[in-house]
C-alpha positions as CSV (number, residue, x, y, z in Angstrom):
1,M,15.5,3.0,1.0
2,W,15.9,6.0,-1.4
3,S,18.6,5.8,-4.4
4,L,19.8,8.4,-6.5
5,R,21.7,7.4,-9.5
6,R,22.5,11.1,-10.2
7,W,24.0,13.6,-7.1
8,P,25.6,17.1,-7.5
9,A,29.2,17.3,-7.0
10,G,29.9,17.9,-3.3
11,S,26.6,16.3,-2.4
12,S,26.2,15.1,1.5
13,W,23.8,12.9,0.2
14,A,24.5,9.7,2.7
15,G,22.0,7.2,1.0
16,T,22.2,5.1,-1.3
17,R,23.8,5.8,-4.8
18,G,23.7,4.3,-7.9
19,V,21.5,1.6,-9.4
20,V,19.4,-0.6,-7.4
21,D,20.8,-3.8,-8.0
22,E,20.6,-7.4,-6.2
23,A,23.1,-6.0,-3.9
24,V,21.1,-3.1,-2.9
25,V,18.2,-5.3,-2.7
26,R,19.5,-7.7,-0.6
27,R,21.3,-5.0,1.4
28,T,18.0,-3.0,2.0
29,C,14.6,-4.8,1.9
30,P,13.1,-7.0,4.2
31,A,13.5,-10.8,3.5
32,P,10.5,-12.1,1.2
33,G,7.3,-12.5,2.8
34,E,8.5,-9.6,5.5
35,G,6.0,-7.6,4.6
36,L,5.0,-5.0,1.4
37,V,7.8,-3.4,-0.8
38,F,6.6,0.1,-2.8
39,V,8.7,0.8,-5.7
40,C,8.7,4.4,-7.3
41,G,10.5,5.6,-10.2
42,P,10.2,6.1,-13.7
43,P,8.6,3.4,-15.4
44,P,11.2,1.5,-16.4
45,M,13.5,1.8,-13.3
46,E,10.2,0.1,-11.6
47,A,9.7,-2.7,-13.6
48,A,13.3,-3.7,-13.6
49,V,13.3,-3.7,-9.7
50,A,10.1,-5.1,-10.2
51,S,11.9,-7.9,-11.5
52,L,14.9,-8.2,-8.9
53,L,12.4,-8.2,-6.2
54,M,10.2,-11.2,-7.8
55,K,13.2,-12.7,-9.0
56,G,14.6,-12.7,-5.1
57,G,11.6,-14.6,-3.8
58,H,9.3,-11.0,-3.0
59,T,6.1,-11.6,-3.8
60,N,4.4,-8.2,-2.6
61,V,5.4,-6.0,-4.8
62,V,3.7,-2.5,-5.4
63,L,4.7,0.2,-8.4
64,L,3.8,3.5,-7.8
65,S,4.4,4.7,-11.1
66,S,2.7,8.2,-11.9
67,G,0.6,8.3,-9.3
68,T,-0.8,4.4,-10.0
69,V,-0.5,1.8,-7.7
70,H,-0.2,-1.2,-9.7
71,A,0.4,-4.6,-7.5
72,A,2.9,-7.3,-9.0
73,T,2.3,-10.1,-7.1
74,N,1.6,-12.5,-9.9
75,G,5.1,-12.1,-11.4
76,P,7.5,-9.1,-12.6
77,P,5.4,-6.5,-15.0
78,A,5.9,-7.3,-18.5
79,A,7.8,-4.7,-19.5
80,A,10.4,-6.0,-16.4
81,D,12.5,-7.7,-19.6
82,E,12.9,-5.3,-21.2
83,A,14.1,-2.3,-18.6
84,A,16.1,-4.7,-17.3
85,G,17.5,-5.8,-21.1
């Protein structure tokens, strides 16, 4: 799933728009335990989305910040609480 927080006026973007929240996660991600979820974006956004995923029961989350893979399988990253704040 791709989500744009900002888009140009008149954009033809038909995908998800706005901040990724619990409703977007439930609507677009596989059920917990049914797959691996990759999250890519600015590190604070990745941490906030990973936190939402973990709270929803996902245990296989991979963060792709800055081209580096960080597996977050034992709970959300430390920065998640600050980013979700």
